[in-house]
C-alpha positions as CSV (number, residue, x, y, z in Angstrom):
1,M,-20.9,16.1,7.2
2,I,-21.5,13.4,4.4
3,L,-23.1,10.0,5.4
4,L,-22.0,6.6,4.1
5,Y,-24.2,3.6,4.3
6,D,-24.9,0.6,2.3
7,P,-27.3,-2.2,3.3
8,L,-24.8,-4.6,1.8
9,L,-22.7,-4.0,5.1
10,D,-25.3,-5.3,7.4
11,M,-23.9,-8.6,8.8
12,H,-27.1,-10.3,9.8
13,F,-25.2,-12.3,12.6
14,P,-28.3,-14.7,13.2
15,D,-28.1,-15.8,9.8
16,Y,-24.8,-17.3,10.7
17,G,-25.9,-18.7,14.0
18,I,-24.0,-16.0,16.0
19,Q,-26.1,-14.8,19.0
20,I,-24.8,-11.4,19.8
21,P,-26.6,-8.3,20.5
22,I,-25.7,-6.2,17.4
23,R,-28.9,-5.2,15.7
24,D,-29.2,-5.2,12.0
25,R,-31.4,-2.1,12.2
26,R,-29.0,0.0,14.0
27,S,-27.9,1.9,11.0
28,Q,-31.5,2.1,9.4
29,A,-32.6,3.6,13.0
30,V,-30.0,6.4,12.7
31,L,-31.0,7.1,9.1
32,E,-34.9,7.1,10.1
33,Y,-34.3,9.5,13.1
34,L,-32.2,12.1,10.9
35,Q,-34.7,11.5,7.9
36,E,-37.6,12.8,10.3
37,K,-35.3,15.4,12.1
38,C,-33.5,17.2,9.4
39,P,-34.4,15.6,6.0
40,D,-32.8,18.3,4.1
41,K,-29.2,16.9,5.5
42,T,-30.0,13.3,4.6
43,R,-31.5,13.5,1.1
44,E,-28.4,11.9,-0.5
45,V,-26.6,9.1,1.6
46,L,-23.9,7.6,-0.4
47,N,-23.6,3.8,-0.7
48,L,-20.4,2.0,-1.8
49,K,-20.9,2.3,-5.4
50,T,-21.7,6.0,-5.5
51,A,-18.8,6.8,-3.2
52,A,-16.5,4.9,-5.4
53,E,-17.7,6.7,-8.4
54,L,-17.6,10.0,-6.7
55,L,-13.9,9.4,-5.8
56,E,-13.2,8.2,-9.2
57,I,-11.7,5.0,-8.1
58,P,-11.0,2.5,-11.1
59,K,-13.2,-0.3,-11.1
60,N,-10.5,-2.9,-10.8
61,D,-9.4,-1.1,-7.5
62,R,-12.8,-1.0,-5.8
63,H,-12.1,-3.7,-3.2
64,I,-9.9,-4.7,-0.4
65,G,-7.5,-7.5,-1.1
66,R,-4.9,-9.6,0.4
67,E,-2.3,-6.9,-0.3
68,D,-4.2,-4.5,1.9
69,L,-4.5,-6.9,4.7
70,E,-0.7,-7.9,4.6
71,R,0.3,-4.3,5.0
72,V,-1.2,-4.9,8.6
73,H,-1.7,-8.4,9.5
74,S,0.9,-11.2,9.3
75,R,1.1,-13.0,6.1
76,E,0.4,-16.3,7.9
77,Y,-2.9,-15.0,9.3
78,V,-4.1,-13.5,6.1
79,S,-3.4,-16.7,4.3
80,A,-5.4,-18.6,6.9
81,L,-8.5,-16.0,6.2
82,F,-8.2,-16.6,2.6
83,G,-7.9,-20.4,3.1
84,E,-9.1,-23.4,5.0
85,G,-8.3,-21.6,8.4
86,L,-11.3,-19.1,8.0
87,E,-13.7,-20.9,10.2
88,A,-11.5,-21.4,12.8
89,E,-10.4,-17.8,12.9
90,L,-14.1,-16.8,12.8
91,I,-14.9,-19.0,15.8
92,K,-12.1,-17.5,17.9
93,T,-12.8,-14.0,17.0
94,Y,-16.5,-14.2,17.8
95,E,-15.9,-16.5,21.0
96,L,-18.3,-18.9,19.6
97,I,-16.7,-22.0,21.5
98,D,-15.9,-22.0,25.2
99,E,-13.1,-23.5,27.2
100,R,-14.9,-26.8,27.5
101,G,-15.4,-27.0,23.7
102,Q,-19.2,-26.1,24.1
103,P,-21.1,-23.5,22.0
104,R,-21.2,-19.8,23.3
105,R,-23.4,-17.4,21.8
106,Y,-23.7,-19.8,19.0
107,R,-26.4,-21.7,17.3
108,P,-25.2,-23.3,14.3
109,D,-28.4,-25.3,13.9
110,L,-30.4,-22.1,13.4
111,A,-27.9,-20.7,10.9
112,S,-29.2,-20.3,7.3
113,Q,-25.8,-19.4,5.8
114,S,-22.3,-20.8,6.0
115,L,-20.3,-19.1,8.8
116,T,-17.4,-18.5,6.3
117,G,-19.8,-16.5,4.1
118,L,-19.4,-13.6,6.8
119,F,-15.9,-13.1,5.3
120,S,-17.0,-11.2,2.3
121,T,-19.0,-8.8,4.2
122,I,-16.3,-8.0,6.6
123,L,-14.1,-7.1,3.6
124,N,-16.9,-4.9,2.2
125,Q,-17.0,-3.2,5.8
126,V,-13.2,-2.6,5.5
127,W,-13.9,-1.1,2.0
128,G,-16.5,1.2,3.6
129,T,-13.9,2.6,6.2
130,Y,-11.5,3.2,3.4
131,L,-14.0,5.0,1.2
132,A,-15.1,7.1,4.4
133,C,-11.5,8.3,4.7
134,R,-11.2,9.1,1.1
135,L,-14.5,11.1,1.3
136,A,-13.3,13.0,4.3
137,L,-10.3,14.2,2.4
138,I,-12.4,15.6,-0.5
139,Q,-15.3,17.2,1.6
140,P,-15.1,20.6,3.3
141,D,-15.7,18.9,6.6
142,S,-16.0,15.2,7.4
143,C,-17.7,11.7,6.7
144,F,-19.6,9.6,9.0
145,Y,-19.7,6.0,8.2
146,L,-22.4,3.9,9.6
147,G,-20.0,0.8,9.9
148,G,-16.4,-0.2,10.5
149,G,-14.5,0.3,13.8
150,M,-13.0,-3.3,14.1
151,H,-10.2,-2.0,16.5
152,H,-9.5,-5.3,18.5
153,A,-7.8,-7.2,15.7
154,R,-4.1,-7.5,15.9
155,R,-1.3,-8.5,13.7
156,D,-1.8,-12.5,13.6
157,A,-5.3,-12.8,15.3
158,G,-8.8,-11.5,15.5
159,A,-10.3,-10.4,18.7
160,G,-13.4,-9.1,20.5
161,F,-15.7,-9.5,17.4
162,C,-13.2,-7.9,15.1
163,L,-11.7,-10.4,12.5
164,V,-9.5,-7.8,10.7
165,N,-8.5,-4.0,11.7
166,D,-10.2,-1.9,9.1
167,I,-9.0,1.2,10.8
168,V,-5.2,0.5,10.2
169,I,-5.7,-1.3,7.1
170,S,-7.4,1.8,5.6
171,A,-4.7,3.9,7.2
172,R,-2.0,2.0,5.5
173,R,-3.5,2.0,2.2
174,L,-4.0,5.7,2.1
175,Q,-0.2,5.9,3.1
176,A,0.9,3.6,0.4
177,E,-1.3,5.7,-2.3
178,G,0.7,8.7,-1.1
179,L,-2.7,10.3,-0.2
180,V,-1.8,11.1,3.4
181,S,1.4,10.7,5.4
182,S,0.3,11.3,9.1
183,I,-3.0,10.2,10.7
184,W,-4.7,10.4,14.0
185,I,-6.9,7.6,15.4
186,I,-9.2,8.7,18.2
187,D,-10.9,5.7,19.7
188,L,-14.2,6.4,21.8
189,D,-15.4,3.0,22.2
190,A,-16.0,1.7,25.8
191,H,-13.4,-1.1,25.1
192,K,-9.6,-0.2,24.8
193,G,-8.5,0.0,21.2
194,D,-5.9,-2.7,22.0
195,G,-5.4,-4.1,18.4
196,T,-5.0,-0.6,17.0
197,A,-2.4,0.2,19.6
198,E,-0.2,-2.9,18.7
199,L,-0.4,-2.5,14.8
200,T,0.6,1.2,15.1
201,S,3.1,1.0,18.2
202,G,6.4,2.8,17.5
203,D,5.1,4.5,14.4
204,P,5.1,8.3,14.6
205,S,3.1,8.6,11.4
206,I,0.0,7.3,13.1
207,L,-0.8,8.3,16.7
208,T,-3.6,6.9,18.7
209,L,-5.8,8.0,21.4
210,S,-8.0,5.4,23.4
211,I,-10.5,6.5,26.1
212,H,-11.9,3.5,27.6
213,M,-13.1,1.5,30.7
214,A,-10.3,1.0,33.3
215,S,-10.7,-2.5,34.2
216,S,-13.3,-4.2,31.8
217,W,-12.4,-6.4,28.8
218,P,-9.7,-6.6,27.6
219,L,-8.2,-5.2,30.7
220,D,-9.9,-7.5,33.1
221,T,-8.0,-9.7,35.4
222,E,-8.6,-13.0,33.6
223,T,-7.5,-11.4,30.1
224,L,-4.5,-9.6,31.4
225,S,-3.4,-13.0,33.1
226,R,-2.9,-14.4,29.9
227,A,-1.5,-11.4,28.0
228,V,1.8,-11.7,26.4
229,P,4.4,-9.0,26.9
230,G,4.7,-6.7,24.0
231,R,1.3,-7.5,22.5
232,A,-2.1,-6.2,22.9
233,P,-3.8,-5.4,25.2
234,L,-0.5,-4.5,27.2
235,I,0.6,-2.1,24.5
236,P,-0.7,1.4,25.5
237,S,-2.1,4.0,22.9
238,D,0.1,7.0,22.5
239,V,-2.4,8.7,24.8
240,E,-4.2,6.2,26.9
241,L,-7.2,7.4,29.2
242,P,-8.5,4.5,31.2
243,I,-11.9,5.8,32.8
244,S,-12.8,4.0,36.2
245,K,-16.3,3.8,37.5
246,D,-15.8,6.7,39.9
247,E,-14.3,9.0,37.2
248,Q,-17.3,9.0,34.7
249,G,-18.0,12.5,35.9
250,S,-14.9,13.9,34.4
251,Y,-15.0,11.8,31.2
252,V,-15.4,14.7,29.0
253,E,-13.0,16.9,30.7
254,Q,-10.3,14.0,30.4
255,L,-11.1,13.5,27.0
256,G,-10.5,17.2,26.2
257,T,-7.0,16.9,28.1
258,G,-6.3,13.9,26.2
259,L,-7.0,15.6,22.7
260,K,-4.6,18.5,23.6
261,K,-2.0,15.6,24.7
262,L,-2.2,14.2,21.3
263,E,-1.6,17.7,19.6
264,V,1.4,18.0,21.7
265,L,2.8,14.6,20.8
266,S,2.3,15.9,17.1
267,R,4.6,18.7,17.8
268,K,1.9,20.9,16.3
269,R,2.3,19.4,12.9
270,L,-1.2,18.4,12.5
271,P,-2.3,15.2,10.7
272,H,-3.7,14.8,7.1
273,L,-6.6,12.9,8.4
274,A,-8.2,11.7,11.7
275,I,-10.3,8.5,12.1
276,V,-12.7,8.6,15.2
277,V,-13.8,5.4,16.4
278,D,-17.2,6.6,17.5
279,G,-18.2,3.8,19.8
280,A,-21.8,4.0,21.3
281,D,-21.3,1.3,23.8
282,P,-20.2,3.7,26.6
283,Y,-24.1,4.7,26.6
284,E,-25.8,3.7,29.7
285,K,-28.5,1.8,27.7
286,D,-25.9,-0.6,26.1
287,E,-26.7,-4.2,26.5
288,L,-23.2,-5.8,26.3
289,P,-22.4,-7.1,29.9
290,S,-18.8,-6.1,29.5
291,T,-19.6,-2.3,28.8
292,S,-21.2,-1.9,32.4
293,D,-18.3,-0.1,34.0
294,L,-19.0,2.9,31.7
295,Q,-22.6,4.2,32.1
296,L,-22.6,7.7,30.2
297,S,-25.8,9.3,29.7
298,L,-27.0,10.3,26.2
299,D,-26.3,14.0,26.7
300,T,-22.8,13.0,27.7
301,C,-22.3,10.8,24.7
302,V,-23.3,13.7,22.2
303,E,-21.3,16.2,24.4
304,R,-18.2,13.6,23.8
305,D,-18.9,13.7,20.1
306,L,-19.3,17.4,19.5
307,L,-16.1,18.0,21.6
308,V,-14.0,15.9,19.4
309,Y,-16.0,17.2,16.0
310,T,-15.2,20.8,17.2
311,F,-11.4,20.2,18.2
312,L,-10.7,18.8,14.7
313,R,-12.9,21.1,12.7
314,E,-11.0,24.3,14.5
315,R,-7.9,22.8,13.3
316,H,-9.2,22.0,9.9
317,I,-8.4,18.3,10.2
318,P,-10.6,16.2,7.8
319,S,-12.3,13.4,9.9
320,A,-13.8,10.0,9.1
321,W,-16.3,8.8,11.8
322,L,-16.8,4.9,12.3
323,M,-19.7,3.7,14.1
324,A,-17.9,0.9,15.8
325,G,-19.3,-0.7,19.2
326,G,-23.1,-0.4,20.1
327,Y,-25.2,-3.4,21.5
328,G,-28.8,-3.8,21.8
329,D,-32.2,-2.0,20.9
330,R,-31.1,1.5,21.8
331,A,-27.5,1.4,20.5
332,W,-28.6,3.8,17.4
333,E,-29.3,6.6,20.0
334,P,-25.9,8.1,20.6
335,P,-25.0,8.3,17.0
336,A,-28.3,9.6,15.7
337,S,-28.5,12.1,18.6
338,F,-24.8,13.5,17.8
339,L,-25.8,13.7,13.9
340,G,-29.0,15.3,14.7
341,A,-27.3,18.0,17.1
342,L,-24.7,18.6,14.6
343,F,-26.8,19.2,11.7
344,D,-29.1,21.5,13.8
345,G,-25.9,23.3,14.6
346,Q,-25.2,23.9,11.0
347,G,-28.3,25.3,10.2
């Protein structure tokens, strides 16, 4: 498995006054663990530039632009992001102002950079997801991208810390370029991949699986009471696997059954690519309050990932893995342990 990481992708949320428990050093901690455990496997980690050069992408195409976003998001929303509405959309997406108009998880007085400056890094994150997919298609195995996974963004709005949906944006660009026609999106994040489900609903060329908490955000009572019929989070994934607190012991078993259902839905016509949203927030050490309904051990997180990896590899399906959700000082442990176990097994 090839690794893709670039320090340019680190969002440094405190620089913008955003106080959410996403650590800048998460990706670096993964790499440091792997470099110590299996140095021969991590001698070459691709960055955005080297990946684009390896893929021989023309220099004038090495970016994510409005056209890419408009394949997925509404033209009005994209215009807001590229115009005067950007700051308002960022405030809504990162939930920085509460119902009373008071700052929430937001200290603009501590910010060293303009909030709108975050947008260029987000677009680079999307570019990284696209590159990871391209790398997976040319590698004999797969690519793990230490970034991406913004699965809550829907057609005309951001949500849940996700301004745009890099997963579907990348999938649609690949389809537009004729590089793939069919794709699976396998979402392992603790939160339902609701934006992805909305953006791909009714399209058999992209099938989705989401295994997630059964009743926490965005499926909590308050959020569902405001939900609009036919929109996220009410739209199900093609394979929907809600896990309640008392079902955690069967998590891996239910995931295995779900993967087989995904294959049945494909009528055994295997996709050209699988995108795995490899959220670490089901981990029992995660620090985000809204992930408390799912408390998987580190061993179970690794078992989960190895199950998906083996399932795809046995079927010769290229896979791009996105780091996705994971909050607090221990969020690096699930992806690092998975990759360490994978590299150990490869000898």
